[in-house]
PyMOL Python script that loads the backbone (N, CA, C, O; Angstrom):
from pymol import cmd

cmd.read_pdbstr("""\
ATOM      1  N   MET A   1       2.135   8.131 122.420  1.00  0.00           N
ATOM      2  CA  MET A   1       1.111   8.006 123.435  1.00  0.00           C
ATOM      3  C   MET A   1       0.433   9.347 123.695  1.00  0.00           C
ATOM      4  O   MET A   1      -0.773   9.383 123.942  1.00  0.00           O
ATOM      5  N   LEU A   2       1.171  10.435 123.645  1.00  0.00           N
ATOM      6  CA  LEU A   2       0.604  11.758 123.882  1.00  0.00           C
ATOM      7  C   LEU A   2      -0.375  12.137 122.778  1.00  0.00           C
ATOM      8  O   LEU A   2      -1.343  12.855 123.031  1.00  0.00           O
ATOM      9  N   LEU A   3      -0.137  11.667 121.568  1.00  0.00           N
ATOM     10  CA  LEU A   3      -1.015  11.969 120.449  1.00  0.00           C
ATOM     11  C   LEU A   3      -2.407  11.373 120.650  1.00  0.00           C
ATOM     12  O   LEU A   3      -3.391  11.958 120.196  1.00  0.00           O
ATOM     13  N   MET A   4      -2.509  10.262 121.299  1.00  0.00           N
ATOM     14  CA  MET A   4      -3.802   9.609 121.510  1.00  0.00           C
ATOM     15  C   MET A   4      -4.676  10.370 122.510  1.00  0.00           C
ATOM     16  O   MET A   4      -5.884  10.135 122.554  1.00  0.00           O
ATOM     17  N   THR A   5      -4.118  11.255 123.297  1.00  0.00           N
ATOM     18  CA  THR A   5      -4.907  12.007 124.268  1.00  0.00           C
ATOM     19  C   THR A   5      -5.367  13.356 123.717  1.00  0.00           C
ATOM     20  O   THR A   5      -6.087  14.085 124.400  1.00  0.00           O
ATOM     21  N   SER A   6      -4.963  13.695 122.498  1.00  0.00           N
ATOM     22  CA  SER A   6      -5.363  14.978 121.931  1.00  0.00           C
ATOM     23  C   SER A   6      -6.838  14.931 121.509  1.00  0.00           C
ATOM     24  O   SER A   6      -7.348  13.860 121.179  1.00  0.00           O
ATOM     25  N   PRO A   7      -7.526  16.078 121.515  1.00  0.00           N
ATOM     26  CA  PRO A   7      -8.938  16.098 121.126  1.00  0.00           C
ATOM     27  C   PRO A   7      -9.173  15.655 119.678  1.00  0.00           C
ATOM     28  O   PRO A   7     -10.213  15.068 119.377  1.00  0.00           O
ATOM     29  N   LEU A   8      -8.226  15.927 118.783  1.00  0.00           N
ATOM     30  CA  LEU A   8      -8.387  15.518 117.395  1.00  0.00           C
ATOM     31  C   LEU A   8      -8.414  13.994 117.270  1.00  0.00           C
ATOM     32  O   LEU A   8      -9.208  13.447 116.504  1.00  0.00           O
ATOM     33  N   ALA A   9      -7.568  13.324 118.005  1.00  0.00           N
ATOM     34  CA  ALA A   9      -7.551  11.864 117.969  1.00  0.00           C
ATOM     35  C   ALA A   9      -8.839  11.292 118.569  1.00  0.00           C
ATOM     36  O   ALA A   9      -9.320  10.251 118.120  1.00  0.00           O
ATOM     37  N   GLN A  10      -9.393  11.958 119.570  1.00  0.00           N
ATOM     38  CA  GLN A  10     -10.631  11.484 120.191  1.00  0.00           C
ATOM     39  C   GLN A  10     -11.828  11.743 119.281  1.00  0.00           C
ATOM     40  O   GLN A  10     -12.784  10.967 119.296  1.00  0.00           O
ATOM     41  N   ALA A  11     -11.797  12.815 118.491  1.00  0.00           N
ATOM     42  CA  ALA A  11     -12.909  13.122 117.598  1.00  0.00           C
ATOM     43  C   ALA A  11     -12.980  12.131 116.439  1.00  0.00           C
ATOM     44  O   ALA A  11     -14.062  11.884 115.907  1.00  0.00           O
ATOM     45  N   ALA A  12     -11.865  11.571 116.048  1.00  0.00           N
ATOM     46  CA  ALA A  12     -11.840  10.621 114.943  1.00  0.00           C
ATOM     47  C   ALA A  12     -12.395   9.262 115.364  1.00  0.00           C
ATOM     48  O   ALA A  12     -12.821   8.483 114.511  1.00  0.00           O
ATOM     49  N   HIS A  13     -12.397   8.969 116.638  1.00  0.00           N
ATOM     50  CA  HIS A  13     -12.871   7.686 117.150  1.00  0.00           C
ATOM     51  C   HIS A  13     -14.318   7.827 117.605  1.00  0.00           C
ATOM     52  O   HIS A  13     -14.618   8.646 118.473  1.00  0.00           O
ATOM     53  N   ARG A  14     -15.223   7.027 117.020  1.00  0.00           N
ATOM     54  CA  ARG A  14     -16.633   7.068 117.391  1.00  0.00           C
ATOM     55  C   ARG A  14     -16.881   6.154 118.592  1.00  0.00           C
ATOM     56  O   ARG A  14     -16.315   5.066 118.698  1.00  0.00           O
ATOM     57  N   GLU A  15     -17.742   6.631 119.491  1.00  0.00           N
ATOM     58  CA  GLU A  15     -18.105   5.832 120.652  1.00  0.00           C
ATOM     59  C   GLU A  15     -19.442   5.154 120.392  1.00  0.00           C
ATOM     60  O   GLU A  15     -20.081   5.426 119.376  1.00  0.00           O
ATOM     61  N   ASP A  16     -19.873   4.284 121.282  1.00  0.00           N
ATOM     62  CA  ASP A  16     -21.094   3.505 121.080  1.00  0.00           C
ATOM     63  C   ASP A  16     -22.342   4.381 121.001  1.00  0.00           C
ATOM     64  O   ASP A  16     -23.210   4.118 120.168  1.00  0.00           O
ATOM     65  N   GLY A  17     -22.462   5.405 121.831  1.00  0.00           N
ATOM     66  CA  GLY A  17     -23.651   6.239 121.851  1.00  0.00           C
ATOM     67  C   GLY A  17     -23.576   7.434 120.926  1.00  0.00           C
ATOM     68  O   GLY A  17     -24.482   8.267 120.936  1.00  0.00           O
ATOM     69  N   ASP A  18     -22.542   7.548 120.140  1.00  0.00           N
ATOM     70  CA  ASP A  18     -22.338   8.697 119.257  1.00  0.00           C
ATOM     71  C   ASP A  18     -23.174   8.550 117.999  1.00  0.00           C
ATOM     72  O   ASP A  18     -23.006   7.596 117.239  1.00  0.00           O
ATOM     73  N   ASP A  19     -24.087   9.509 117.781  1.00  0.00           N
ATOM     74  CA  ASP A  19     -24.940   9.496 116.596  1.00  0.00           C
ATOM     75  C   ASP A  19     -24.994  10.923 116.053  1.00  0.00           C
ATOM     76  O   ASP A  19     -25.905  11.669 116.414  1.00  0.00           O
ATOM     77  N   PRO A  20     -24.046  11.332 115.196  1.00  0.00           N
ATOM     78  CA  PRO A  20     -23.929  12.730 114.805  1.00  0.00           C
ATOM     79  C   PRO A  20     -25.050  13.277 113.939  1.00  0.00           C
ATOM     80  O   PRO A  20     -25.296  14.482 113.986  1.00  0.00           O
ATOM     81  N   GLY A  21     -25.730  12.483 113.167  1.00  0.00           N
ATOM     82  CA  GLY A  21     -26.798  12.978 112.305  1.00  0.00           C
ATOM     83  C   GLY A  21     -26.254  13.556 111.011  1.00  0.00           C
ATOM     84  O   GLY A  21     -25.044  13.557 110.785  1.00  0.00           O
ATOM     85  N   PRO A  22     -27.153  14.050 110.155  1.00  0.00           N
ATOM     86  CA  PRO A  22     -26.726  14.577 108.850  1.00  0.00           C
ATOM     87  C   PRO A  22     -26.023  15.926 108.995  1.00  0.00           C
ATOM     88  O   PRO A  22     -26.276  16.671 109.942  1.00  0.00           O
ATOM     89  N   GLY A  23     -25.152  16.222 108.059  1.00  0.00           N
ATOM     90  CA  GLY A  23     -24.450  17.493 108.072  1.00  0.00           C
ATOM     91  C   GLY A  23     -25.300  18.604 107.492  1.00  0.00           C
ATOM     92  O   GLY A  23     -26.355  18.353 106.911  1.00  0.00           O
ATOM     93  N   LEU A  24     -24.833  19.844 107.654  1.00  0.00           N
ATOM     94  CA  LEU A  24     -25.535  21.002 107.122  1.00  0.00           C
ATOM     95  C   LEU A  24     -24.954  21.384 105.765  1.00  0.00           C
ATOM     96  O   LEU A  24     -23.759  21.223 105.518  1.00  0.00           O
ATOM     97  N   SER A  25     -25.815  21.888 104.896  1.00  0.00           N
ATOM     98  CA  SER A  25     -25.325  22.402 103.617  1.00  0.00           C
ATOM     99  C   SER A  25     -24.700  23.776 103.856  1.00  0.00           C
ATOM    100  O   SER A  25     -24.786  24.322 104.955  1.00  0.00           O
ATOM    101  N   ALA A  26     -24.074  24.326 102.821  1.00  0.00           N
ATOM    102  CA  ALA A  26     -23.447  25.638 102.957  1.00  0.00           C
ATOM    103  C   ALA A  26     -24.490  26.720 103.222  1.00  0.00           C
ATOM    104  O   ALA A  26     -24.251  27.627 104.020  1.00  0.00           O
ATOM    105  N   ILE A  27     -25.638  26.633 102.564  1.00  0.00           N
ATOM    106  CA  ILE A  27     -26.706  27.617 102.761  1.00  0.00           C
ATOM    107  C   ILE A  27     -27.272  27.524 104.179  1.00  0.00           C
ATOM    108  O   ILE A  27     -27.520  28.546 104.818  1.00  0.00           O
ATOM    109  N   GLU A  28     -27.473  26.322 104.661  1.00  0.00           N
ATOM    110  CA  GLU A  28     -27.974  26.136 106.027  1.00  0.00           C
ATOM    111  C   GLU A  28     -26.974  26.662 107.052  1.00  0.00           C
ATOM    112  O   GLU A  28     -27.366  27.271 108.046  1.00  0.00           O
ATOM    113  N   THR A  29     -25.700  26.431 106.816  1.00  0.00           N
ATOM    114  CA  THR A  29     -24.667  26.910 107.725  1.00  0.00           C
ATOM    115  C   THR A  29     -24.634  28.432 107.758  1.00  0.00           C
ATOM    116  O   THR A  29     -24.558  29.027 108.834  1.00  0.00           O
ATOM    117  N   LEU A  30     -24.690  29.072 106.585  1.00  0.00           N
ATOM    118  CA  LEU A  30     -24.708  30.541 106.538  1.00  0.00           C
ATOM    119  C   LEU A  30     -25.964  31.089 107.198  1.00  0.00           C
ATOM    120  O   LEU A  30     -25.905  32.097 107.903  1.00  0.00           O
ATOM    121  N   GLY A  31     -27.077  30.448 106.982  1.00  0.00           N
ATOM    122  CA  GLY A  31     -28.314  30.896 107.607  1.00  0.00           C
ATOM    123  C   GLY A  31     -28.270  30.798 109.117  1.00  0.00           C
ATOM    124  O   GLY A  31     -28.735  31.694 109.822  1.00  0.00           O
ATOM    125  N   LEU A  32     -27.712  29.711 109.608  1.00  0.00           N
ATOM    126  CA  LEU A  32     -27.674  29.478 111.051  1.00  0.00           C
ATOM    127  C   LEU A  32     -26.639  30.348 111.762  1.00  0.00           C
ATOM    128  O   LEU A  32     -26.912  30.872 112.842  1.00  0.00           O
ATOM    129  N   PHE A  33     -25.476  30.504 111.178  1.00  0.00           N
ATOM    130  CA  PHE A  33     -24.389  31.184 111.871  1.00  0.00           C
ATOM    131  C   PHE A  33     -24.159  32.615 111.419  1.00  0.00           C
ATOM    132  O   PHE A  33     -23.372  33.326 112.044  1.00  0.00           O
ATOM    133  N   VAL A  34     -24.826  33.073 110.339  1.00  0.00           N
ATOM    134  CA  VAL A  34     -24.661  34.451 109.880  1.00  0.00           C
ATOM    135  C   VAL A  34     -26.009  35.175 109.876  1.00  0.00           C
ATOM    136  O   VAL A  34     -26.167  36.190 110.555  1.00  0.00           O
ATOM    137  N   ALA A  35     -26.969  34.666 109.126  1.00  0.00           N
ATOM    138  CA  ALA A  35     -28.246  35.370 108.967  1.00  0.00           C
ATOM    139  C   ALA A  35     -29.064  35.395 110.260  1.00  0.00           C
ATOM    140  O   ALA A  35     -29.648  36.426 110.592  1.00  0.00           O
ATOM    141  N   ALA A  36     -29.115  34.302 110.982  1.00  0.00           N
ATOM    142  CA  ALA A  36     -29.907  34.261 112.211  1.00  0.00           C
ATOM    143  C   ALA A  36     -29.383  35.239 113.274  1.00  0.00           C
ATOM    144  O   ALA A  36     -30.194  35.947 113.871  1.00  0.00           O
ATOM    145  N   PRO A  37     -28.077  35.313 113.541  1.00  0.00           N
ATOM    146  CA  PRO A  37     -27.612  36.310 114.513  1.00  0.00           C
ATOM    147  C   PRO A  37     -27.849  37.749 114.058  1.00  0.00           C
ATOM    148  O   PRO A  37     -28.178  38.605 114.879  1.00  0.00           O
ATOM    149  N   ILE A  38     -27.687  38.027 112.764  1.00  0.00           N
ATOM    150  CA  ILE A  38     -27.940  39.377 112.261  1.00  0.00           C
ATOM    151  C   ILE A  38     -29.421  39.721 112.414  1.00  0.00           C
ATOM    152  O   ILE A  38     -29.754  40.832 112.827  1.00  0.00           O
ATOM    153  N   ALA A  39     -30.305  38.794 112.091  1.00  0.00           N
ATOM    154  CA  ALA A  39     -31.742  39.029 112.234  1.00  0.00           C
ATOM    155  C   ALA A  39     -32.123  39.228 113.701  1.00  0.00           C
ATOM    156  O   ALA A  39     -32.942  40.093 114.013  1.00  0.00           O
ATOM    157  N   LEU A  40     -31.549  38.453 114.586  1.00  0.00           N
ATOM    158  CA  LEU A  40     -31.820  38.596 116.017  1.00  0.00           C
ATOM    159  C   LEU A  40     -31.326  39.943 116.526  1.00  0.00           C
ATOM    160  O   LEU A  40     -32.014  40.596 117.310  1.00  0.00           O
ATOM    161  N   PHE A  41     -30.149  40.364 116.094  1.00  0.00           N
ATOM    162  CA  PHE A  41     -29.607  41.667 116.467  1.00  0.00           C
ATOM    163  C   PHE A  41     -30.519  42.785 115.967  1.00  0.00           C
ATOM    164  O   PHE A  41     -30.794  43.733 116.702  1.00  0.00           O
ATOM    165  N   ALA A  42     -30.988  42.684 114.724  1.00  0.00           N
ATOM    166  CA  ALA A  42     -31.867  43.705 114.156  1.00  0.00           C
ATOM    167  C   ALA A  42     -33.201  43.753 114.904  1.00  0.00           C
ATOM    168  O   ALA A  42     -33.732  44.836 115.146  1.00  0.00           O
ATOM    169  N   LEU A  43     -33.739  42.604 115.268  1.00  0.00           N
ATOM    170  CA  LEU A  43     -34.991  42.555 116.011  1.00  0.00           C
ATOM    171  C   LEU A  43     -34.855  43.214 117.382  1.00  0.00           C
ATOM    172  O   LEU A  43     -35.700  44.020 117.770  1.00  0.00           O
ATOM    173  N   ILE A  44     -33.808  42.879 118.107  1.00  0.00           N
ATOM    174  CA  ILE A  44     -33.589  43.464 119.427  1.00  0.00           C
ATOM    175  C   ILE A  44     -33.354  44.963 119.313  1.00  0.00           C
ATOM    176  O   ILE A  44     -33.878  45.737 120.114  1.00  0.00           O
ATOM    177  N   THR A  45     -32.563  45.381 118.316  1.00  0.00           N
ATOM    178  CA  THR A  45     -32.315  46.809 118.109  1.00  0.00           C
ATOM    179  C   THR A  45     -33.612  47.546 117.803  1.00  0.00           C
ATOM    180  O   THR A  45     -33.855  48.625 118.344  1.00  0.00           O
ATOM    181  N   GLY A  46     -34.445  46.974 116.942  1.00  0.00           N
ATOM    182  CA  GLY A  46     -35.727  47.587 116.613  1.00  0.00           C
ATOM    183  C   GLY A  46     -36.638  47.718 117.814  1.00  0.00           C
ATOM    184  O   GLY A  46     -37.295  48.745 117.984  1.00  0.00           O
ATOM    185  N   LEU A  47     -36.689  46.691 118.654  1.00  0.00           N
ATOM    186  CA  LEU A  47     -37.518  46.753 119.855  1.00  0.00           C
ATOM    187  C   LEU A  47     -37.020  47.804 120.833  1.00  0.00           C
ATOM    188  O   LEU A  47     -37.825  48.484 121.471  1.00  0.00           O
ATOM    189  N   VAL A  48     -35.718  47.946 120.961  1.00  0.00           N
ATOM    190  CA  VAL A  48     -35.154  48.965 121.849  1.00  0.00           C
ATOM    191  C   VAL A  48     -35.470  50.363 121.324  1.00  0.00           C
ATOM    192  O   VAL A  48     -35.836  51.246 122.099  1.00  0.00           O
ATOM    193  N   ILE A  49     -35.332  50.569 120.020  1.00  0.00           N
ATOM    194  CA  ILE A  49     -35.620  51.881 119.427  1.00  0.00           C
ATOM    195  C   ILE A  49     -37.103  52.220 119.592  1.00  0.00           C
ATOM    196  O   ILE A  49     -37.442  53.352 119.936  1.00  0.00           O
ATOM    197  N   LEU A  50     -37.983  51.254 119.352  1.00  0.00           N
ATOM    198  CA  LEU A  50     -39.416  51.503 119.527  1.00  0.00           C
ATOM    199  C   LEU A  50     -39.752  51.801 120.986  1.00  0.00           C
ATOM    200  O   LEU A  50     -40.575  52.672 121.267  1.00  0.00           O
ATOM    201  N   GLY A  51     -39.133  51.101 121.896  1.00  0.00           N
ATOM    202  CA  GLY A  51     -39.362  51.356 123.321  1.00  0.00           C
ATOM    203  C   GLY A  51     -38.844  52.720 123.743  1.00  0.00           C
ATOM    204  O   GLY A  51     -39.440  53.362 124.608  1.00  0.00           O
ATOM    205  N   ASP A  52     -37.759  53.170 123.157  1.00  0.00           N
ATOM    206  CA  ASP A  52     -37.191  54.470 123.487  1.00  0.00           C
ATOM    207  C   ASP A  52     -38.052  55.597 122.935  1.00  0.00           C
ATOM    208  O   ASP A  52     -38.174  56.643 123.573  1.00  0.00           O
ATOM    209  N   ARG A  53     -38.646  55.409 121.770  1.00  0.00           N
ATOM    210  CA  ARG A  53     -39.501  56.445 121.170  1.00  0.00           C
ATOM    211  C   ARG A  53     -40.739  56.696 122.014  1.00  0.00           C
ATOM    212  O   ARG A  53     -41.206  57.832 122.098  1.00  0.00           O
ATOM    213  N   LYS A  54     -41.270  55.678 122.629  1.00  0.00           N
ATOM    214  CA  LYS A  54     -42.472  55.834 123.444  1.00  0.00           C
ATOM    215  C   LYS A  54     -42.193  56.642 124.708  1.00  0.00           C
ATOM    216  O   LYS A  54     -43.105  57.276 125.238  1.00  0.00           O
ATOM    217  N   LYS A  55     -40.977  56.635 125.196  1.00  0.00           N
ATOM    218  CA  LYS A  55     -40.637  57.343 126.432  1.00  0.00           C
ATOM    219  C   LYS A  55     -40.334  58.821 126.200  1.00  0.00           C
ATOM    220  O   LYS A  55     -40.368  59.604 127.148  1.00  0.00           O
ATOM    221  N   GLN A  56     -40.039  59.222 124.958  1.00  0.00           N
ATOM    222  CA  GLN A  56     -39.728  60.607 124.673  1.00  0.00           C
ATOM    223  C   GLN A  56     -41.004  61.437 124.663  1.00  0.00           C
ATOM    224  O   GLN A  56     -42.033  60.982 124.163  1.00  0.00           O
ATOM    225  N   PRO A  57     -40.949  62.653 125.211  1.00  0.00           N
ATOM    226  CA  PRO A  57     -42.131  63.505 125.202  1.00  0.00           C
ATOM    227  C   PRO A  57     -42.453  63.970 123.786  1.00  0.00           C
ATOM    228  O   PRO A  57     -41.554  64.196 122.977  1.00  0.00           O
ATOM    229  N   SER A  58     -43.747  64.110 123.494  1.00  0.00           N
ATOM    230  CA  SER A  58     -44.161  64.468 122.132  1.00  0.00           C
ATOM    231  C   SER A  58     -44.030  65.954 121.862  1.00  0.00           C
ATOM    232  O   SER A  58     -43.817  66.325 120.708  1.00  0.00           O
ATOM    233  N   GLY A  59     -44.144  66.831 122.852  1.00  0.00           N
ATOM    234  CA  GLY A  59     -44.027  68.272 122.652  1.00  0.00           C
ATOM    235  C   GLY A  59     -42.819  68.832 123.377  1.00  0.00           C
ATOM    236  O   GLY A  59     -42.243  68.184 124.251  1.00  0.00           O
ATOM    237  N   LYS A  60     -42.439  70.067 122.994  1.00  0.00           N
ATOM    238  CA  LYS A  60     -41.311  70.706 123.674  1.00  0.00           C
ATOM    239  C   LYS A  60     -41.769  71.280 124.989  1.00  0.00           C
ATOM    240  O   LYS A  60     -42.858  71.846 125.089  1.00  0.00           O
ATOM    241  N   GLN A  61     -40.934  71.132 125.998  1.00  0.00           N
ATOM    242  CA  GLN A  61     -41.229  71.698 127.303  1.00  0.00           C
ATOM    243  C   GLN A  61     -40.287  72.843 127.576  1.00  0.00           C
ATOM    244  O   GLN A  61     -39.074  72.696 127.428  1.00  0.00           O
ATOM    245  N   SER A  62     -40.834  74.008 127.982  1.00  0.00           N
ATOM    246  CA  SER A  62     -39.997  75.179 128.251  1.00  0.00           C
ATOM    247  C   SER A  62     -39.872  75.434 129.710  1.00  0.00           C
ATOM    248  O   SER A  62     -39.201  76.383 130.116  1.00  0.00           O
TER     249      SER A  62
END
""", "prot")
cmd.dss("prot")
cmd.show_as("cartoon", "prot")
cmd.util.cbc("prot")
cmd.orient("prot")
């Protein structure tokens, strides 16, 4: 009886409104969970670096 309450047992049983859709290929999975976060990180890092360069003074102050 305890086994029927585990999440794995519930995932194997489909409910009436459950419509999972098509699965992802290996390339789509890598793109979504690896390439997209790396690209987002690079974009944010680039924007921060560009914003920081604009705030630095162009000449030396004595």
